[in-house]
NULO-35860 format. One record per residue: x, y, z of N, C-alpha, C in turn. Coordinates in steps of 0.1 Angstrom, whole numbers, plus 2048, in hexadecimal, padded with zeros to 3 digits. Last residue first. Layout:
N
XYZXYZXYZ...
//
This chain:
41
8358E186B83B8EA87684A8E98778228C38688268D086482D8D886F8288A18628268AB86C82B8B986682F88E84F82189484F81F89F85884888685684688D84983989484884587986E84C88686E84988D86182686A87583286A86D83887886D81285788B81786488682486387F7FD83C88180984088780E84E8827E68368737E58388817F183D8877EF8318597E583C85B7E483F86A7FF81B85B8058288587FC83385B7EB80785F7F580A86A7FB8188687DE8078477D780A8537E080E85E7F37FF8367ED80C8347E58108417F87E58408037EF8417FD7FD8407E07D883A7E47D98487EF7E48497E17D981E7D67E08257DA7E28347FA7CA8187F87D88157ED7DF81D7FC7AF81A7FF7B78267FC7C68247F47A58017EE7A080D7F07A98198057B17F07F77B47EE7EF7AF7FB81D7A67F681B7B47FA80C7B77F981E78D7EA81C78E7F881879C7FD8267957CF8187917D28157917E183E79B7C68397A47CF82A7A17D384678A7B284B7877BF8467917CA82878979E8367897A083A7877AF80C78B79B8137817948227817958047A17A97FF7947AE8067887A780E7B679A8147B37A78107A57AB7FC7B578480A7B47828117B078F7E47BA7917E67AD78A7F57AB7887E87D479A7E67C97A47E87BC79E7E97E17817F47E278A7F37D77947D07DC7767DC7D77707E87D77797C07EA7897BE7DB7887CB7D57817BD80578E7CA7FE7927CA7EF7907B182077E7AF81177F7BC80A7827A883F78D7B28367877AE82778878F85678379484C78D79E843786
//
C-alpha cells in the first residue's frame, strides 16, 4: 500500500491547499457522472 502522507503535506503547504478541501467532493461527483473515456464500444 502506498503512503501518500508526504504528498498531502506538500500540497497542504503550497498554493494547492484549497484543492485538498474540494477533492473528496470532486471525486464523488466524477464517480456518479458517465465519461466518454470510460465507456466501451
